[in-house]
BAVO-323746 format. One record per residue: residue in one letter; z, y, x of N, C-alpha, C, O, CB in turn. Coordinates in steps of 0.05 Angstrom, whole numbers, plus 5000, padded with zeros to 4 digits. Atoms other than C-alpha are relative to their C-alpha. Glycine has a CB too. Layout:
! BAVO-323746
aZYXZYXZYXZYXZYX/...
//
This chain:
! BAVO-323746
x497349924992485054434667501249795019501049555015501950024974/x498850174980488654154728502449854988504149984976500850165024/x497750165010493353584710502149995021501650025045499049724992/x497750014982500253514740501549754996501149604976501850254996/x498150225004505452984751502850115007503050325020499349755017/x497249924995513053034754501049855025501549625024501949954976/x499350134975514952904826502350135015503450335006497649995018/x497849904983520153014880498850155024497550025041501949785009/x501149854978518253574928501649945026504049935025500050304994/x498850064974519653415002499850255018498350435013498749765013/x499949784981521053875061497350055013496750285020502149955021/x502649974987514153745090497850094981495550104989499249745013/x502049915020510653985026498849784983497449844964497950155014/x501050225016508853295001501949954977504050064975499749745017/x498450055023511453014936500249704995498149554996498850144975/x499650285006514352334919500049944971500650124955502649905012/x499950085028513651954854502549824996503149754973497449854992/x497550145002520051564869501950145020501050305037499849705007/x498049864984526551784903502149805009504549845003501250244985/x498250214993529651164933500750005030499450125046498849734992/x499150034972533350994997498749745011499049534999503149995003/x501250234987529350535042501949875020502950005038497350085014/x498450164981533549995076498149855018496849655009502149814986/x502150114982529249825137501349835021503049925036498450235012/x499250174978530449235181498150045024495750005021500049704991/x501649954976528049405251499549765017497949775036501350225016/x500350254985528648695277500249774981501949774963502149985023/x500150225020527048045241502649854997503249764975497949805009/x497450145002533847735257502050144982504150034975501149965027/x498249865018537148275214498850034972500050164955500550285012/x501249995027532548185154502049914978502250044958497549834999/x498150095021537847785115502350204996503250234973501149735007/x497849815002543248305130499050254984500350344966501050095027/x501249775015538648875106499649924971500050094953497350085013/x500450095028537048465044502650004985502650084961498749725000/x497449995013544448385028500850284993501950334971502149875017/x499349725005545449135034498450114977499550234958499550175025/x501749905022539549294989500749874973500650004953497049945006/x499150135025541948774938502550134988502850144964500549715005/x497449885009548749114935499750284989501350374973501950005023/x500249725006546249824927497650074983495350054992499950175026/x502249915018542150044867499050275009500550445019500950014971/x501349754991537250594883499049975028498150165040502050224999/x501150054973535250264949497849794997497749634979502249905019/x502150204999529049864967499949885028500550025048497250134993/x500050154975528249345022497350015014495349965001500949714996/x502450014984523149405078500649825024502349895040499150295009/x499650184977522648825127497349935012495250005001501549744991/x502450104987517648505174500749725011503049675016498950195022/x499550274990516747795198500649985030501649785040497749824993/x499650004971517047995271501850235008503150354992497250025014/x498349784992520548515313501050005028502050205038502250024982/x499150014972522148275383497749905017496149745009502549825002/x501950094980517948175445497150054991495349894996500449705006/x502749925007511948525416499350245017500750445017499850064970/x500849784982508148975464497350114993496050014975500049915028/x502749895003501949395469499450104972501050234959498049805008/x500849925027498149505404501849904978502350054959497149914995/x498350105021502649055364502550174997503450234974500849715007/x497649845002508749465382499450284988500950374971501350045028/x500749745011505250125367499449984970500350164955497550115015/x500650035028502649865300502649964984503050074962498149774995/x497550065014509549615281501750254996502750304975501649795015/x498449755002513250265297498650204981500050324965500450125028/x501549815018507750675262500349914971500550084953497150015008/x499850105027508350225201502850044989503150144966499349704999/x497249965010515950235195500650294996501850364975501949875020/x499449725003516450975207498350134978499150314964499650155027/x501849905021510451105162501149944972501050114955497349895003/x498850065026513750735104502550174995502950264973500749704998/x497649845003520251105117499350294993500750424978501650005026/x500849725005516551775116498150044976497350264971498750125025/x501449985025512651615053501650184982504050154980499449724987/x498449815016514552175005501549874977503250004964498150204988/x498550155020517051644955502949945010504649874993498649754992/x497450074989522951535002501750265004500850455017499749865028/x498249774998528752024996501750015025502250225036501850024976/x498450024975532851775055499749715010498649544996503050074994/x500650264987533051175102502649905014504150055026497850035021/x498050154985538050665128498649805018497249635008502149864982/x501350194981535650305191502149805009504249875019498850155025/x498250224992538949635205498749855023496449765021500649804976/x501150144977537949315273502149865016504549895011498450195018/x498150154984541048865325501650175019504050125022498449795016/x498649824982542749415374498950284998496850324985499849895030/x500749725003542250165381497250075010495850224997502150175013/x502749924991535950215424497849924980496050084976499449875027/x502150085019531749815374500250164975498250224962500249704994/x499749835024534650215316498950285005497650394987503050024992/x500949734994533150875350496950025002495850234997501250105025/x502950004998525850675362498750064973496550164971499049745011/x500949955027525050715286501350254989499950424977500549764982/x498549775012530451215266499350275013499350475000502949955002/x500649754986528551725319497750164988498150394981499449955029/x502249855012521651915292500650094971499750304962497549835000/x499349935027524551915221501750255000501350434984501449774985/x498249764998530052405240498450255008499050464998502349945020/x501649774991525052845276498350124977497650364977498249925023/x501649905023521052895211501750174980500650304962498849774985/x498349855018527153205177501249844978502749954961498550234989/x498950175021528852615132502749895008503149825031498049774993/x497450114994536052385127499849705007498549554993501950044976/x500150274991537051735165502749925012504050085026497849965020/x497650124989543151295181499349745014497249635009502249964978/x500550244984543750695228502349814998504749894998499550075030/x498150214996547350035228499049835024496949715022500349824974/x500650164976547249705297501949775001504249805007500150185027/x498350245004549848995289501949955023504249915019498249764996/x498450074976552348895360502250205004504350145017498349975024/x497949804998556249545356502249964979504550034983498850284999/x498150045022559449365289501749765004504249775000498549984973/x498350224992561648675310499949754983500749544993502750085001/x500250255016560348185253498250044977497550274969502849914990/x501949995023555748015195501350154977500050334965499149724992/x498749875023560748215141500550305005500250464987502649854994/x499549714994562548865176497450164999497350384990501350035028/x502649865001555149035184499150054971498150264964497949845015/x500749975028553848915110501750214987500750384972500349734985/x498249805012559949325091499350285009499050464992503049945008/x500749734990558149905136497350094988497050324980499950015030/x502649935011550949885112500150084971498850274963498049785004/x499749945029552849875039501350274996500450434979501749784986/x498749735003557550475048498050225007498050434993502550015019/x501949794993552150875084497850024979496950254973498849945027/x502149995020546850685033500950134974499450284962499049724994/x498949875024551350884975500150305004499450454986502949894994/x499949714994552451565008497250124998496950344986501250055028/x502749895001544951665016498950004972497650194964498249835018/x501050015027543351444945501350224983500050354968500649724987/x498649795015548551914917498950275006498550444988503150005007/x501249754992545552494956497250034987496550244977499950035030/x502749995011538552314933500150054970498250174958498549745006/x499949985029540852284861500350294989500050344965502349834989/x499749725008542053034860497250144997497050364986501750165019/x502749895001534553164867498749964973499349764959498249885022/x501250005026530453314805496950015002495950135020501050234982/x502949985002523153214787499150284992500550414977498849784981/x501349755008518653824780497049974999495949785011500950235018/x502950025003511453954763498650045026499250225041499050224980/x501450014974506853794821497049964994496349794977501049785018/x502950045005499153864822499149735010500249635030498450225013/x501150274992495053224828498950015028498549795040497949924980/x500949984973492453484894502049885020501349825043499350295007/x497950114982499053224923500149704999501849585012502750114992/x499850295004497652504902498049865018495649935019499649934971/x501750184985494851974948500149724988502249604984500949995031/x500350265014492251334915498949805019496949855033498250034975/x501250234986491250674950498849814980500049754959502249855017/x501350185018486250214917499849725013499149705037497150104992/x499650274990486949454925498849804981498749864957503049945006/x500750225018484248804898500749745013501049725037496950014993/x499350274990486048074904499649804977499749884954502949995010/x500650195021484647434867497550084986497350064961502349974981/x502449905012477647694856498449774987498549544996498350145021/x501750195014472847344808497650144989496950364997501749864978/x502449895011466647454767500450274987498550444986498849814979/x499549755014469948024729500550245018500250475010502349974981/x499149794983472148424789497950225005498550465003500949895027/x502149814994465448744805498750134976497250324979498049875016/x501349895024463448884733501950134981501050274962498549784985/x498149875018469849124700502350135015502550375017501149804980/x497649894988476349204739499550195023500550425022501749785010/x500549834977473849484805498550264994499350475002498649855021/x501349755007468749974777501650194982501350434984497449944987/x498349835016473850224726502050145018502650385014501549834979/x498249864981478750364783498450215015499550435020501149795021/x501649804987473050724818499750264983499750484994497249895006/x500149765018472351184757502650155001502650405002499349914971/x497449874998479851324760500350145027501450365028502349804996/x499949884973479251464835498550265000499450465011498949815021/x501649755002473751974821501450224985501350454992497349944988/x498549805015478152314769502150135017502550375016501249874975/x498049884982483652404821498750175021499750395027501649775013/x501449844979478752644874499050264989499050465003497749845012/x500949755013476053154825502350204997501850454995498949944972/x497749825002483153434821501150085028503250205030502249864984/x499249934973483653504897501949805013503049855034501450264999/x498350214989487452854909498649845022496449915030500949814978/x501050164978486452324962500049714992501849624978501750035026/x500350295007484051594955499549855026497849945042497749964980/x500450174976484551055009499249724991500749594976502649995017/x501050275002480550415008500749855025500649965047497049984993/x499350164976482649845055498649734999496749694984503149975003/x501050274998481249115072497349985013495249945000499949884972/x502550014985475949105126498349754995495949774992500650035030/x501750245004473748375117498750004972496649874968501749755003/x501050015027472448525044498150234993497550294970502249994980/x502349835004467349065055497649895015495450015014500650295010/x502250124984463148615100497749924981498149774962501049765016/x502250055018456248575070499350254983497250274972500549774982/x500549755015457049255037500850245018500850475008501650004974/x499149784982459349665098497850215003498450455006500749905027/x502249804997452449995103499950194976499150424979497349855002/x500049835024453250265032502250215003501750454998500549834975/x497949804995459950595050499250195022499750435020502649855007/x500749844977457150845116498050224991498150455001498749835022/x501949795010451551215078501550224985500350444982498049874981/x498449795014457051595041501650185019502950365010501849874979/x498449854981460151855105499150295002496850355000499949875028/x500649724997460552605115498650075026497550295029502650174997/x501449964975457952535185499249735012500249525004501850165020/x500850244986454452035230502449875015502649635016497750055019/x497750104985460851975271501849834982502849624990501650235013/x498350145019464851765210498749734992500049524991500650174975/x501450255006459551255190500049805022500449565017497250074992/x500050184977459150965260502849885004503049655012499150165025/x497350104997466750905262500649784980501949584987502150224997/x499750215020466650505198498749745008499949535007498950094973/x501450244991461450025224501349885025501349635027497050075007/x498650114977465249955289502549854992503249645004500850235020/x497650145010471549755250499249724991500749534996501350164977/x501050265009467549195219499449825024500149585024497650034982/x500650164976464948965287502549905014502749675022498350165019/x497550084987471948965316501549794985502749614997501850255004/x498650205016474748565258498649735004499949525005499950084970/x501450254995469248045269500749885027501049645030497050054998/x499250104973470948005343502849895000503449695013499750235021/x497250105002478347935327500049724986501549554995501750204984/x500150265013476647365279499049785018500149565018498250024975/x501050204981472647005332502149935021502349705029497450105014/x498050054980478247085382502349824989503649695005501250275009/x497950165012482946735333499049734990500549584978501450154978/x501050275006478346145321497949994978496749784974502149844992/x502150005020473546365265497350025014496950215030500450244980/x502749984989466446225285498550224986496950374998498549744997/x501349805016464046675229501850084977502049934957497249914990/x498249925021469047065187498650044974499850014952501550255008/x501549965025463647215137499649744985499449744960497350135006/x500350265013462846475124502649904988502549714971498949805020/x497450095010470246395110500850134974502950074962502250045021/x499549845023469946875052497649984982495450004993500850295007/x497749995017469946834991501949765004501149555014499250024971/x498050214999476346424988499649804978497949844961502950124999/x500350215019477245804947500450104971498950024953502049775005/x499649905027480046174887497850194991497050204968502750154998/x502349835007474446694891497649834991496349904971499250175025/x502250175007469346134889500449874972498649854956499549785021/x499450115027472845814830499650204978498850144956502949905000/x500349795019472646484796497150104996496650284981501750235008/x502849935004465146534803498650165021496350245017499750144975/x501249854978463846904868498849805020500149615028502050195014/x501450204983458746554913499750085029499549915046497349954988/x500449914973458046994975501850235006502850374988497050085005/x498349774992462047505015498650264992499950454983500550005030/x501449755008456648035002500450064970500850294963497049975006/x499549965029457347924927502850104995503250284979499549734985/x497349915003464847994933500450295010501750454996501949815016/x499749734989464348614977498750214984499750444981498950005028/x501449805017459348964933501750084976501650304967497349894990/x498149945022464548914877502450155011503450334998500849754986/x497549884990470449094922499750305006501650455001500849855025/x500249724992467649754947499850194976500150434979497550045017/x500149835024466849994875502650134993502750334978499049844976/x497349895005474350124873500250295011501850445001502149835013/x499849744986473150734918498550234986498550454996499049975028/x501449795014469051124867497450075014496149905025501750244999/x502749924992462951524887499950245019497850345026498350064976/x499949754985465352104930499449955030499549725039502750134997/x500650034971463652235004502449885015504749945009499250275012/x498050124982467451845058500850215021499150285038499049745013/x499149794982471652365095500749905028500450055047502350144988/x499150104974474351925151500849714999501049594977502350175009/x499150284996476551245177502750005014503050135035497849835015/x497350004990483851105190500749735013499749525004502050064977/x498850254990487450595233502149904981502950044962501250055028/x497950115016492550135202502550185000503550255021500749715010/x497549845004498450545174499750295009501750435013502249875015/x500449724992495251205195499750184976498450114957497550025018/x500249805022496051815150497450155002496450215024502450195001/x502349825000489952205129500750265013503050355012498950044971/x499449774984489352835170500750264985501250464998497750065018/x499349765015490853325114497750114982498250264964500850225018/x502349935017483853425086499849814977499649574982497350015017/x500250195022483653135016497349874998495449965009500750144974/x502550145004478352634995500349715003502549605002497950105020/x500150294998476251915003500149915029498550015045497649894985/x499750114973478351525065499949694999500549574979502650105013/x499850294997477650815090502049945022502050075043497249875008/x498050094981483450465126499349725009499049554992502950024989/x500650274991481949865170502649834999504549895013498850015029/x497850185003486649305150499049714997496649674992501850084976/x500750275007486648545144499649984970500250164955502149805009/x500550045028484648255077502549934983502750024960498049794996/x497750075017491447965054501450244988501850445001502049845016/x499049765015494548415001502550115011502850365012500449924971/x497549894990501448465031499650185024500850405026501949785007/x500649844977498748715097498550264993499150485002498549845021/x501649785007493649165066501650224986501450454992497749924981/x498449815015498549495018502250125018502950355013501349874976/x498149884981503649585074498650225016499850435020501149785019/x501549794986498349975113499650244982499950474991497349905009/x500449785019496850395051502650174996502650414997499049904973/x497449865005504250555038500850155025501850385024502149814992/x499349874975505450715112498250245005499050425019499949805023/x501849784998499351165109500450224980499050424980497249904998/x499349785017502551585055499249964971499750154955498950245010/x500750045028499851284990502549984983504249814988498249754996/x497650025017505051424936499649804977501649704966500550274987/x500550195021501750954886497649835007495749935020499550144972/x502250194995497150344890499049894974500749824956500949775019/x501150135023492450094837498649745010496949755027497950184984/x500750274990491149344846498649854978499849774958502549845010/x501550165019485648984808500049705008499649645032497150104998/x500150294995485948224802498749864976499749884954502749885007/x501350145021481247794762501449744993501549664970497149945007/x498750265004484947134772503050014999504349824990499249825022/x497149975000492047404780501149995028500349835045501349784984/x498749984974496247604840502550174995502350404988498250135022/x497549865009503647794830501150215019502750375011502149804996/x498549854980505348164895499550304997497450394988499249915027/x500249705000506648914901501450105024502749955039501350114974/x498749874977509149404953502750114992502950224970498150225012/x497449905007516449604956500250315000501950424987502149895019/x499949714998515050334973498150144981498950344968499350095029/x502049885018508750494932499849844975498949614976497350025014/x500350145025509150294859497249904996495250055001500950174976/x502650135001503449814846499249934972500549774959500149745018/x501050045027499649844781498049774999496049785012498650274989/x501750235002496649174764498050034977498750094955501749744996/x502349975018489849184730498449744999498249605020498250245008/x502050225001485248634705497850074981498250214961501449734991/x502349975018478348644675499149744989496949724977497850145015/x500750275009478347904658501649944974504049924975500749785022/x498650045025479947774584501549744999503649724986498050014977/x498650265000481847044597502750025016504749915007498249785013/x497649974984486847234652502150174985504450114985499450135027/x498149835015489847784609501349854977503749894972498650264990/x498950165022490747314550502149805010504049744996497849854985/x498250204989494346814596502650135010504750015006498749865023/x497649884988499247304629500050304995499950455015500249935030/x500149715005499447984594502450155012502250395017500050054970/x497649874989506448124622499850045030501750145042502549854993/x500549944972503548144693498550265004498450375026498649775013/x501949784997498848724679501050264986501750264963497349924989/x499349735011500449464670497650114984498050264965500750195022/x502449905013493249604648498049774997497549625017498750245015/x502250175004487849164618497550164994497550334975500549784978/x502649885008480649394619498149774994495649794997498850175024/x501650245006478248704597498150044977496249894973501849764994/x501849935022475049024535497250095010495350104995501250214982/x502649944989469449244582498249764997495849784993500350085030/x501550255003467248514579500049914971497949834961501149785018/x499850135026469848294511499950184976499550084954502649855000/x499749835023470348904468498350254999498750424982502750084996/x501849775000465049424486501250255012500050465009499350054972/x498949764987469549904525498150085023496949915036502849945012/x501649904978465650344573501650015026504050015025498850284993/x498649974975467250384647501550275001503750285013498049985023/x498749745000468851124637502649994984504750104993498250214987/x497550025016473950954582502049835015504449895015499449874973/x498150164984476950414627501250165022503650145028498549765011/x499049834979477550904684502050204990504050265003497750155014/x498149815012480951414639502649864993504749984996498850134975/x497650155006485850874616501749965025504150005025499449734986/x498650044975487650714688501250265011503450275020498149875021/x499249734990488051454706502550094985504450204997497850204997/x497649915015492951594649502449845008504649955009499449964970/x497750174991497351004670501050105027503450105032499249705002/x499249904973497251274742501650264997503650295011497450055017/x498549765004499651954717502849944989504850064998498550194981/x497450085012505251624676501849885022504149945023499649814977/x498450124978507451204736500950215020503150205030498449775013/x499349784981507251814781502350174990503850285006497650185005/x497949845012511952164733502549844993504449944982499050134975/x497550155003516951584730499849744985501749584987502050164988/x500250255014514351024687500049765019498649775040497449994983/x499750234982516150344718497649814996496649774974502649864995/x502050225002510949814734501549744997503949725001498250005026/x498850265004512149084718501249905027503449795027498049804989/x499150104974512748914792502550145009504250015022497850025021/x497549854993518049454802502449884984504549834995499750304994/x497950105017522049194743501049725009503449675008499150004971/x499450284992521748474767500849975029501949775037497649824994/x499350014971522648644841498149825016499049705035502849915004/x501950174986516348264863498650165021496350245017498049864979/x501149834979515148644927500349885027502149715032501250284999/x499950104973513848505000498650195019496450295012498849715002/x501349854980512248895063499349815023501049655032501750245010/x500950174978508148545119498350175018496350285009498549754989/x501549834981505648895181498049835015498549615023502050145020/x502250144986499048705214500949935029502350085042497550185002/x499550094973499648305279497349925012495949765001502049765000/x502550054987493848285328500149775020498149675029499050245014/x499750224980496647755375502849895000504549994984499250105028/x497450135000502647315391502250175012501750355028499849735014/x497749894986509647535409500349865027499449635031502649974983/x499650124974511647415481502950025009503649945031498150135021/
//
């Protein structure tokens, strides 16, 4: 029997698992103002970036795609764009408005002062939250759900418990017609040939391998002689991982076992065909999860063997561990433990079912620990310096 979740239907046919107002700072110098507005208005979430001015070419395109993608994620009911002046605000708000989503603007230089901008933004955000609050959840098939799979703070347990259990949950969603996105290009290096063999066509497989080559060239351009030699990181090595290939072989298990339908650019939405996709992103979790949320993932499942607190502000992030020692140390960081795979005889299938059930509950409104604590951050990939 097809399982469902209780979601918010959107005008474009997609469904959100949250219904919040995104307060988006379109320029870094307005990040603190946007943060004050979001702090004042319950029912809003803050989306910022570290940059925002004098970015051209690919950087500018990635940034606008990321900000508008997060705004158009179905978890967002409406949007307030905060920026220094109207042209920069419209570069983000324009595409959002064209999508049919309600959007308001605060242009600092038009308002005239910091306090006035905060006041105007709070009033607009309150209006948007009040309108969103009239919407009600309804039964939605799982085919409407897009899952982003993530890992960080990887250790010996990641490849034998946490990641393969997430892979089982991913397969359960794919069996229901849903979509799964794997990311982090540097962390498939050494296992990219395995993913390429799962591609539905030679073109898709070749595109995946090209993404890896391009990431290696980018790393060399920024000073890495060999990006493969820089990974695993110090905490990974402390946790028992000795080589990047060993780490990658565990990391790709998060994606389950289904065919690879396509390869996405950073913050790119899947084309509408359900299934398993790979998104090329940097390895750091904040950037990777920002790409996933901007690409339309309504929920992220994040495995960490050693611990990693960060989550995404738009896509609720379910924290998983398969390490019994880490879970004993900080149980209030984890929404799901599958550490019994190592310590108590749990099967991978049972672990995957446990994660899948938690995903359904979160999709229908259950809060994650990171949501409750507000431990979230958005960070957009940057390919080169500002000028």
